[in-house]
N, C-alpha and C positions, 0 to 999 in steps of 0.2 A: 474471720472469712465469711460466715454466713450468719444471720440472725432474723429470724422470722417470727411476724408477729400477727397474730389473729388472720393468717390467710385462708381465705376461702376461694372455692371456685364452683361455681354454677353452671350447668349445661342444661339448656331446654332442648326437650325431647318432647316434641308437640306439643300438648298443653302442660304437662306436668314439669317443673324443674329438679334436676338432679344434682345433689351436693355432692360433687365428686371430692373436695375438701371442705370440712366443716369447722374451720377455725383453729389452725395448726401453729402452734408455738415450738420453734427448735432453735437453737444454737449450734454451729459446728465449729470447731476450732481449727485453725491452721494446722495442716498435717495430719488432721484425724481420719480415720476408716470407719464410715459409717455403713452397715447393712440395713436395709429396710425390706422386712417381710409383711405379707399378709395374703388374704383372698383376693381371687382375681376380681377386678372390678370394684375394690376399696379406696382407690385413690394413689396407688404406690407411684404409676407412671407418669400419673398427672403432677403428682409432686416433685418428680425428677424433672419433667418437662418446664416447671414454673423455674425450678433452682437454675436451668440452663438458658433461660431466657427464651424457650421457644415457645412458651404459652404465658399469658398474663393471669395473674389471679382477679377474682371480681372483689375482692377487697384485701385489704390488708398490706402489711410492707415486707418486703424480700429484700434484705439488706444484704449486699455483696460487696465485703472491703469498702465500707463507707457509702455504696451508692445503692439507692432505692430502685432495683431493676424493675418494679413494678409502675413505676413513676416515670421512667426514662422514656424517650423519643425512641423508636424503632431503630432508627439509624445508629443511636449511642449503644442501646441493648447489642446491635449486631456486632459493632466494635469490641465490646464486651466479650462476646463470646466467640468471636474469631481469635481473639487475642489470649484468653486467660482461661478457656473452658474446653476440656477435650470430650468426645462423646463417644461410646462403645456401646453396640446393639447386638441384640440377640441373633438378627438376622445379616449380621455384619456389614452390609449398607456398603459393599464394594461397587465401583462401575464395573461392569462385566467385560467392556472395550477397552479397558487399560489394564497394564501390567502392575505389579506389586509397588514397583517404585514408583509409577506414575498416580497409582491411587494414594499413596502417600504424600507424593507431592501436592496433591489437591488442598490440604489443609494449610498450605502457607501461600495459595494463590493470592487470597483476600489480603494477607498482609503485605503482599507487593514485594515478596522475596525475589531476588533475580535468579534467573534458569540456573545458572552455576551452582549457586548457595542452595536452591531448593534440592539440586540432584545430591549434592554433599550431605546436606541433613537428611535426606529420607533414606539414603544409602547407609548411614551411621544408623537410623533409627530402625531400619530392617535388621542390622547385624547385632543389636541390643535385643530384638526378641528371637533372633537365632534364626534368621530367614535372609542372611547376606547372599546365600547361595541361589535364591529364588526370585529375585527383584525381576527379572524379565517375563516371570509367568504370569498369565491373566488368571482370574480366580478360578475358572473352570478347571485348569490345571493343578489346582491346590486342594489340599485335604480341608474339612471343617475348620480343625484346629489351627491349620496353617492360615486360612482365611482370617480367622479371628486374630491371629498374631499380627496379620498386616494391618487390621483394623486397630489394633492397639498401638501397633507405630505410627498409624495416622493421628490418633488421638495424643502420642508424646511428642510427635516431632517439632511442634510448635513451642514445647517447653511450656504448658499450660500450669497454673495454679491449682485447679481442680479437676478431677477425672469424673463423670457421672457415666455410671455402666448400669444398661438396663436388660435383666437377664443375661449376662454375658456368655455363661456356660449353658444357656437353656437348650441350645442345639446340639450339645456335645455329649459323647459317652464318658462313662465316668473316668475312665485313665486319662482321657484328653481334658475333661474338665479339670480333674486334679492337676494336670500341666498347665492349664491356663490360669487357673486361679494362684498357683505356684508362682508363675512368671507376673501377674499382676502384685502380688505381694511384695515379691522382690524391687520391682520397680517402683513402687510404692515407698519402700525403705531407702532405695536408692537416690530417688529425686526428691524426697521430701513432700510428696503429694498429698493432697486432699483428697480422698477416694470415698463417692459415694455410690452404694450398689444396692439395685434393687434385684432380689432373688426370691426364687419359692424354696431354694434348696439350702436345708438346714446345715448340711456339712459346708457350703459357701459360706454361709451366714457367720458361722461359728468362728472363721476365721478372722472377722471383723473385732475393733476395739468395742465398738458397740452396735447393739441390734435394737432396730424399733420395730414396733407392729403396727401396721395399718390396718384398721378396721373402722369400717361407715365414715371415712373421710378424716378420721382423728389418727392421731400418732403418739404412741406412747412407747418410751424407751424400756423396753422388758429386760434388757441386759446391757452392763455397762463394766465391762471387764478391765477396758484398756490394756490387755495382754498383749495386744499388737505392737505397743510402742516399747515394750521391754527388752 
């Protein structure tokens, strides 16, 4: 799935250069669930963005299924991202003027899926996350947990091979957090997904097969249980 070698990312802030990633080596297998923890500002989100092709490393190799995302043209990265990678964000990132059905359908537009097929797939994705009866509701009519379920449906509707989740339970109370992480685990198992999740929450991280710690731009695997695959 992924093989990262010597990945660095530098940002220039005025005169000094800040090293967000300082030589990350990482291998992620198909179907694996990896949680990444660490202090704020130490590179977690930068790493996730590079895995998703949303940002480019300063140096190093980001191999995704035999393709080096770091060396591809932007149009090629866009195609890989549109077809193979699903994103889930802490702030949900739903379009406020679109209802749940339409928000989920947006993930299929870049893939040139016809209108009828988009509607069918989006309806099924919403049913899979328990929101089949909320398809016509706009985000402001949904709770935080329901909005995140819509975001999960949007990530999964295109049947990606990998889902990248950045603090997906960060805006939720504990009860809703547990519901959402339980749903993600269920979908991970059922769909055979590769799931890479950034979180500050040790309860959430503890559900993963592996836990990595990001500190000062470097990633260390601090726990490798593989219990999630049992």
